[in-house]
N, C-alpha and C positions, 0 to 999 in steps of 0.2 A: 084682501081688504078692499073697500070701496074708496076710490080716490076721485075727487071732483076737481077739475081744472076750469077756472073761471078766467077767460082771456078772450079778447075780441079777435085774436090772431088764430085762425083755424089751423094754420100750419104748425104753430107752437103746440097746440093741443095734440096734434098728431105725433109730433116729436116726443112729447111726454108719454103718450100712449105706447110708442115703440120702445121707450126706455123702461117703462114700469110693468107692462103687461107680461113680459117674460118672467118676472118675479112672482107671478100669480095674482097680481092685483087686477081689479076691475076698474077701468078708467072711464069716467063720464065727463063730457065737456059742455060748457055753457059759454056763449059768446057775448053775453051781456050780464051786468051785475044783477038786474032784475031776474033773469032766467036762473042765474046762479043761486040767488037767495031762495027761489022756489024749489030748486033741487036740494038745497040744504034742509028745507022743511020736509020735503016729501021722500027724498032718497036716503037721508041720514048718512052722509059719507063719514068714513073713519079718518080721513085727512083731506085738507083743502089746499090747493095751489091757487093763489089769487094774484092777478095782475093789479098794479096800482093805477096806471094810466089807461082808463077805458072811457069810451065816448059818453056813456050814460051816467057813470058815477066813478069817483075816485075809489079805488079799492080800500083805502083806509076808512072811508065812510061806510063802506059795506061791512068791514071787519067788525065794527062796533055792534051793530044789531045781530050779526052772526054769532058773536060771542055770547049773546044773551040766550040763544036757542041751541047752541052746540058747544061741547067741550073738545071737539075734534081739533087736533093740531092744525095750525094755519101757517103756510109758507108763502111769503110774498115772492113772486117772480117778476122782476122789473129791471129796467135799464137805469133806474136811479140808485146811486150807491154811495152818497155822501153820508157822513156821520149823522147829520141832521135828518136825513131820510130814514136811516136805521132807527134813530131814536123815536121818530114819529110813527114808524111801523110798530115798534114795541109798545108805544103808548096806545095804539089802536087795538092791541091784543094779539099781534102776530107772535109766532114761536120762532120763526126762522126768516131769513132774508137772503135770497139767492139772485145773482145777476143773470140777466138774459144775454145770450141763450144759455140755458143750463147745460152743464157737462154731465154726461150720463153717469159716470162713476160718482160724482159729488152728489147729484140729485138722489140717486139710489141709496147712497149712504145716509143722507139726511132723512129720507123717508124711513129707512130701517130703524134709525135711532129714535125717531119720534113715535114709531108704532110699536117698538119693542115693549114687552110687558115689564112693568116696574115691580120690583120686590121692595115693598115698603118696610122699613125697620119696625119691629114689633115691640110692644111693651109701653111703659110709661112715657118714653121719649117720642111716642106718636103724638103727644099732646103738650101744649105750652099755653099758660095763661098767667099774666102778671097784673091783671086788672086794666091794663091799657091795650095790650096786644094779646089776642087769643088765636091759637093755631091748632087745627084739628087735621092732622096729616091724612088719616084714612078717608075722611069725608071731603078732603080738599077744600076746607072752609077756613077762611081767615077773617077776623074782625078786628077793627081798631076803634077803641072807645065805643064798642057795641055796634058799630056800623060795618056791614059786609064790605070786604075789599075783593074786587074781582081780579083774579090773576089768570094768566094763560097757563096751559098745561106745563110748558117748559119753565115758567116762573115758579109754579108749584113744585116742580121737580128740584129746582135749585134751592128754594127755601126749605123744602122737606129734608134735603140732604144736609143742609147746615144745621137746622133745628135738631135733627136726630143725633147730631154730633156736637151739640151745643158746648161752647167753651173750648173746642178743639180747632186748631188751625188746619184748614183744608187747603193744600197746595193748589196752585192754578191748574196743573196737569190733572190732578185728581178730580177737580170740579168739572173740567172740560170733558173728561172721559165719562163722568156721571151724567152730564147733560147731553152730549152728542156722540159718545162712544169712541170718537177718534178726533184727534187734533187736525186743524187745517190752518192755512196761512194766517187768517185773522182771528183765530180762536180766542186769544187772550183779550184782544180788543172787544170782541163780542161779549165775553164774560164780564168785562168792566162795564159795558153798556147795560147788561142785564142787572148787575148789582146796583148801578146808578138808578135805574128805573125802579127797582124794588125799594130802594131807599126813599125815593120820591113818594111811594105809595104807603110805606109803613112807618117811617121814622117821624118822631115829633118835629125834629129839625134836620132835614136831609143833609144840610151842609155840615152838621155836627152829629154824625150817626152815633146812636147808643146800642143798636142791635147788630147791624151788619158792619163789622169792623174788618180792617185789613192790616196786613204787614206788608209794607211796600216791597214789590218785586217777588213776594212769596205766595200769598194767598189770602183767604178770607175766613172768618169764623162768625158764628152767632153768639152774642153775649147775652146770657139770661139775666133777668132782674127779679128780685123777690117781690117787689111792688113798684109799679111805675104808673102813677095815676095821671101825671101831666108832664 
């Protein structure tokens, strides 16, 4: 797989190359946001590792136009690690958030999880439409009141998992394994942040969710509606 690292630190690009090339990946580096965006357009990477704090542009600003031209998973590599930073990264379209310097085992695991081939559930549960929210899982297309909602690949994965099992409680561990393949220290916190962000994008009133419901301390489920026009 082709992996693009956009970071002004040449030594970090080399470290990532040393971690990932033994797994068979081709790693390309760019030391500015502008050069990185050019490679996204011309090289078509399968996954992007993106720094937030770069001299020419904040990585979150680059993530937004990148999302319009590629569906490749995006992992932010950064020294910022507060909840507000994670929320802003998800809002920009990132799939993952890893602190610098990345640890080899964790980085390789995140890359494997994001690149693995997904087996979408087949049949009628691939689709959902209640007049307000429409979800086409195979096409990775979501609309709300007829307007396209742009989701990251990992957000699509979470939503697809819940919609395909609509009405069924999915325990935290089950969702974490579906999204990342393996739990890590902050997995439950990350799951909560992803659900919160999805609610902000999909729910009529995110503070009073109708679709993405939870049972405290246990898990989440997608609640279908026969008709929800407003």
